[in-house]
C-alpha positions as CSV (number, residue, x, y, z in Angstrom):
1,X,97.8,139.2,115.5
2,X,94.1,139.3,116.5
3,X,91.9,136.3,117.0
4,X,89.8,137.3,113.9
5,X,93.0,137.4,111.8
6,X,94.1,133.9,113.0
7,X,90.6,132.6,112.4
8,X,90.7,133.9,108.8
9,X,94.2,132.5,108.3
10,X,92.9,129.0,109.3
11,X,90.0,129.3,107.0
12,X,92.3,130.4,104.2
13,X,94.6,127.5,104.7
14,X,91.7,125.0,104.7
15,X,90.3,126.5,101.5
16,X,93.7,126.4,99.9
17,X,94.1,122.7,100.8
18,X,90.6,122.0,99.4
19,X,91.6,123.8,96.2
20,X,94.8,121.6,95.9
21,X,92.8,118.4,96.4
22,X,90.3,119.5,93.8
23,X,93.1,120.3,91.4
24,X,94.7,116.9,91.9
25,X,91.4,115.2,91.3
26,X,90.8,117.2,88.1
27,X,94.3,116.3,86.8
28,X,93.7,112.7,87.5
29,X,90.4,112.7,85.7
30,X,91.9,114.4,82.7
31,X,94.9,112.0,82.7
32,X,92.7,108.9,83.0
33,X,90.4,110.1,80.2
34,X,93.4,110.7,77.9
35,X,95.3,107.5,78.7
36,X,93.6,104.2,79.1
37,X,95.3,102.5,82.0
38,X,94.2,99.0,82.8
39,X,96.4,98.6,85.7
40,X,96.5,97.6,89.4
41,X,95.7,99.9,92.3
42,X,99.4,100.1,93.1
43,X,100.1,101.7,89.7
44,X,97.2,104.1,90.1
45,X,98.5,105.1,93.5
46,X,101.9,106.0,92.1
47,X,100.2,108.0,89.4
48,X,98.4,109.9,92.1
49,X,101.5,110.5,94.1
50,X,103.4,111.8,91.0
51,X,100.6,114.2,90.3
52,X,100.6,115.4,93.9
53,X,104.4,115.9,93.8
54,X,103.9,118.1,90.8
55,X,101.1,120.2,92.3
56,X,102.4,120.8,95.8
57,X,105.4,122.9,94.9
58,X,103.2,125.1,92.7
59,X,100.8,125.4,95.7
60,X,103.6,126.4,98.0
61,X,104.8,129.1,95.6
62,X,101.2,130.5,95.3
63,X,100.8,130.4,99.1
64,X,104.0,132.5,99.5
65,X,102.6,135.1,97.1
66,X,99.2,135.1,98.9
67,X,100.7,135.4,102.4
68,X,103.1,138.2,101.4
69,X,102.3,141.2,103.6
70,X,100.7,144.1,101.8
71,X,102.9,147.2,101.4
């Protein structure tokens, strides 16, 4: 593995993480606009955690497909 390849791998992982964070924020915005929640910050935290638990397995599957070596 060359140094350029490892540099691009780090950049790719950072961009992937940023995409996941943006996706979670988007889903939260949609959820809060559809459902009016007048609740405590603790409930909002658990809503955020549940959204993250749904998104991260999807992100892991997509990462496996992206990192599959070209044949």
